[in-house]
C-alpha positions as CSV (number, residue, x, y, z in Angstrom):
1,G,-10.3,-3.5,-8.5
2,V,-12.8,-2.9,-11.4
3,V,-15.8,-3.6,-9.2
4,R,-14.6,-1.3,-6.5
5,N,-13.9,1.5,-9.0
6,V,-17.4,1.2,-10.4
7,G,-18.9,1.2,-7.0
8,A,-16.9,4.2,-6.0
9,R,-18.0,6.2,-9.1
10,S,-21.6,5.2,-8.4
11,T,-21.8,6.5,-4.8
12,S,-22.9,10.0,-3.9
13,G,-21.1,10.2,-0.6
14,A,-18.0,12.3,0.1
15,L,-16.2,9.4,1.8
16,L,-15.5,5.8,0.6
17,A,-15.0,2.6,2.6
18,F,-14.4,-0.9,1.3
19,L,-15.3,-4.2,2.9
20,D,-14.8,-7.7,1.6
21,A,-17.9,-10.0,1.8
22,D,-16.4,-12.4,4.4
23,D,-15.0,-9.7,6.7
24,Y,-16.8,-7.3,9.0
25,W,-16.5,-4.2,11.2
26,E,-17.7,-3.2,14.6
27,R,-20.8,-1.1,14.5
28,D,-19.3,2.3,15.2
29,V,-16.3,2.0,12.8
30,L,-17.5,4.6,10.3
31,E,-18.4,7.1,13.0
32,H,-14.9,6.9,14.5
33,L,-13.2,7.1,11.1
34,A,-15.3,10.1,10.0
35,L,-14.3,12.0,13.1
36,C,-10.7,12.0,11.9
37,F,-11.7,14.1,8.9
38,E,-13.7,16.5,11.1
39,N,-10.8,17.1,13.4
40,D,-8.3,17.8,10.7
41,T,-9.3,19.0,7.2
42,K,-5.8,17.9,5.8
43,V,-6.6,14.3,6.5
44,G,-7.5,12.4,3.3
45,L,-7.3,8.8,4.6
46,A,-8.3,7.4,8.0
47,Y,-7.8,3.8,9.2
48,G,-8.2,1.6,12.2
49,C,-6.9,-1.8,13.5
50,L,-7.6,-5.3,12.0
51,Q,-8.0,-8.5,14.0
52,Y,-8.0,-12.1,12.9
53,Q,-11.3,-14.0,13.3
54,G,-10.9,-17.8,13.1
55,G,-8.0,-20.1,12.4
56,E,-4.8,-20.4,14.4
57,H,-4.4,-16.7,14.8
58,D,-7.9,-16.1,16.1
59,G,-8.2,-13.0,18.3
60,K,-4.7,-11.7,17.4
61,Y,-4.2,-8.4,15.6
62,V,-2.8,-8.7,12.1
63,Q,0.9,-8.3,12.5
64,D,1.5,-6.3,9.3
65,F,-0.8,-3.5,10.6
66,R,0.6,-3.2,14.2
67,M,2.8,-0.2,13.4
68,P,0.1,2.6,13.1
69,L,1.3,6.0,12.1
70,S,-0.4,9.3,11.4
71,G,0.5,12.4,9.5
72,Y,2.4,12.6,6.2
73,V,3.5,9.0,6.1
74,F,4.6,8.2,2.6
75,D,8.3,7.5,3.4
76,E,7.3,5.1,6.2
77,L,4.5,3.5,4.2
78,V,7.0,2.7,1.4
79,K,9.0,0.6,3.8
80,K,5.9,-1.5,4.9
81,N,2.2,-1.4,4.5
82,F,0.7,-0.7,7.9
83,I,-2.8,0.4,6.6
84,P,-5.4,-2.4,6.3
85,M,-7.9,-2.4,3.4
86,H,-10.5,-2.2,6.1
87,P,-11.3,-0.5,8.4
88,A,-10.3,2.5,6.2
89,L,-12.1,5.6,5.0
90,V,-10.9,7.8,2.1
91,K,-12.1,11.1,0.6
92,K,-13.8,10.3,-2.7
93,E,-12.4,13.4,-4.4
94,L,-8.8,12.1,-3.7
95,F,-9.7,8.6,-4.9
96,E,-11.0,10.0,-8.1
97,Q,-8.1,12.4,-8.5
98,I,-5.5,9.5,-8.5
99,G,-7.6,7.3,-10.7
100,G,-8.9,4.8,-8.2
101,F,-7.5,1.2,-8.0
102,D,-4.9,0.1,-10.5
103,C,-6.7,-2.8,-12.2
104,S,-3.6,-4.1,-13.8
105,L,-2.5,-5.4,-10.4
106,K,-3.9,-8.7,-9.2
107,M,-2.7,-8.2,-5.6
108,A,-1.5,-5.3,-3.3
109,M,-4.0,-2.9,-5.0
110,D,-4.8,-1.4,-1.7
111,Y,-1.2,-0.8,-0.8
112,D,-0.7,0.9,-4.2
113,L,-3.7,3.1,-3.5
114,W,-2.6,4.1,0.0
115,L,0.8,5.0,-1.3
116,R,-0.6,7.3,-4.0
117,I,-3.0,8.9,-1.6
118,S,-0.4,9.4,1.1
119,Q,1.6,11.6,-1.3
120,L,-1.2,14.1,-1.4
121,C,-2.6,14.3,2.2
122,K,-2.3,13.4,5.8
123,V,-3.2,10.0,7.1
124,Q,-4.9,9.4,10.5
125,Y,-5.0,6.3,12.6
126,T,-7.6,5.6,15.3
127,S,-7.6,2.6,17.6
128,L,-11.3,3.0,18.2
129,A,-12.1,1.7,14.7
130,K,-11.8,-2.1,14.6
131,G,-12.3,-4.6,11.8
132,Y,-12.2,-8.4,11.6
133,Y,-10.3,-10.4,9.0
134,C,-12.1,-13.8,8.8
135,I,-9.9,-16.8,8.1
136,S,-11.5,-19.7,6.2
137,P,-10.2,-22.5,3.8
138,E,-11.4,-20.3,0.9
139,S,-9.7,-17.1,1.9
140,N,-6.7,-15.5,0.3
141,F,-4.8,-16.0,3.5
142,H,-4.1,-19.6,2.5
143,R,-3.1,-18.8,-1.1
144,T,-0.4,-16.2,-0.7
145,D,2.4,-16.8,-3.1
146,L,5.5,-14.9,-1.8
147,L,7.2,-14.7,-5.2
148,S,4.0,-13.4,-6.9
149,R,3.4,-10.9,-4.1
150,N,6.9,-9.5,-4.3
151,M,6.7,-9.2,-8.1
152,H,3.6,-7.1,-7.7
153,L,5.3,-5.0,-5.1
154,Y,8.2,-4.6,-7.5
155,R,5.8,-3.3,-10.2
156,I,4.4,-0.8,-7.7
157,M,7.8,0.5,-6.7
158,I,8.9,0.9,-10.3
159,K,5.8,3.1,-10.9
160,F,6.9,5.4,-8.1
161,V,10.5,5.4,-9.3
162,Q,9.4,6.5,-12.7
163,N,6.9,9.1,-11.5
164,A,8.0,10.0,-8.0
165,N,8.1,13.6,-7.0
166,Q,8.9,12.8,-3.4
167,G,10.5,10.1,-1.3
168,L,12.5,8.6,-4.1
169,P,15.4,7.4,-1.9
170,S,12.9,5.4,0.3
171,V,11.3,3.9,-2.8
172,L,14.7,2.8,-4.2
173,R,15.6,1.2,-0.8
174,R,12.3,-0.7,-0.8
175,L,12.8,-1.6,-4.5
176,A,16.2,-3.1,-3.6
177,V,14.8,-5.2,-0.8
178,V,11.9,-6.5,-3.0
179,S,14.2,-7.2,-5.9
180,L,16.6,-9.2,-3.6
181,T,13.7,-11.3,-2.4
182,I,12.5,-12.0,-6.0
183,C,16.1,-12.8,-7.0
184,M,16.5,-15.3,-4.1
185,H,13.2,-17.1,-4.8
186,S,13.8,-17.1,-8.6
187,F,17.3,-18.5,-8.2
188,K,16.0,-21.3,-5.9
189,K,13.4,-22.2,-8.6
190,K,16.2,-21.9,-11.3
191,Y,14.6,-18.9,-13.0
192,F,18.0,-17.6,-13.9
193,L,16.9,-15.1,-16.5
194,K,14.3,-13.6,-14.2
195,T,17.0,-13.3,-11.5
196,L,19.2,-11.4,-13.9
197,K,16.4,-9.2,-15.1
198,Y,15.3,-7.9,-11.7
199,A,18.9,-7.5,-10.5
200,F,19.8,-5.4,-13.6
201,L,16.7,-3.2,-13.6
202,T,17.1,-2.4,-9.9
203,G,20.7,-1.5,-10.4
204,W,19.8,0.6,-13.4
205,Y,17.2,2.7,-11.7
206,S,19.4,3.2,-8.7
207,L,22.4,4.3,-10.8
208,R,20.3,6.6,-12.8
209,Y,19.0,8.3,-9.7
210,W,22.4,8.8,-8.1
211,C,23.9,10.1,-11.4
212,K,21.1,12.6,-11.7
213,K,21.5,13.7,-8.1
214,E,25.3,14.1,-8.6
215,H,24.6,16.1,-11.8
216,N,22.2,18.4,-10.0
217,A,24.6,18.9,-7.1
218,R,27.4,19.9,-9.5
219,R,25.1,22.3,-11.4
220,N,24.1,24.0,-8.2
221,I,27.7,24.4,-7.1
222,G,28.6,25.9,-10.6
């Protein structure tokens, strides 16, 4: 995250793209993505499709990103990340406006970034832009810890609960799902205090939201 933020600040271009050292794009990716911005000035983020290269999934499209959507997609993006880290292109001014990558996160930084950007602009998908995710023994593909990943997703959702100005019901629903997953895995590992902590916090944020909504409804009636 830190390196990407430094690189983004150093560039003079109006659009930013990110690519890991062991992955690659097809040659015309940037051209196809850039057209998305020319065709609609409200687009702030454009993305394409991602395909596995190597390993048992060789040649298959990454399943997580097989639900492409365009437009104002925040509510849908909260439910599931369907935007790959690459190929994707984002307006630099938007990237800087939201503060770039959250370096306090060790994973899911791209998802957090896309969520914050999608609150401000339209997102555009193009099937003409294709990237390749290379699988090797050293890649993160083999080191995904489901509990750690969900704990990071929980942190991301909590940020949006605390600061959300749109889509809060969707965020709370995703928060509940992520919290349940954490509780189940924590309970299996006998992390009982962690189980209680996440269950309590999720219940608290949900209760606070619905109480506030009820209060506003009564005030409007009065």
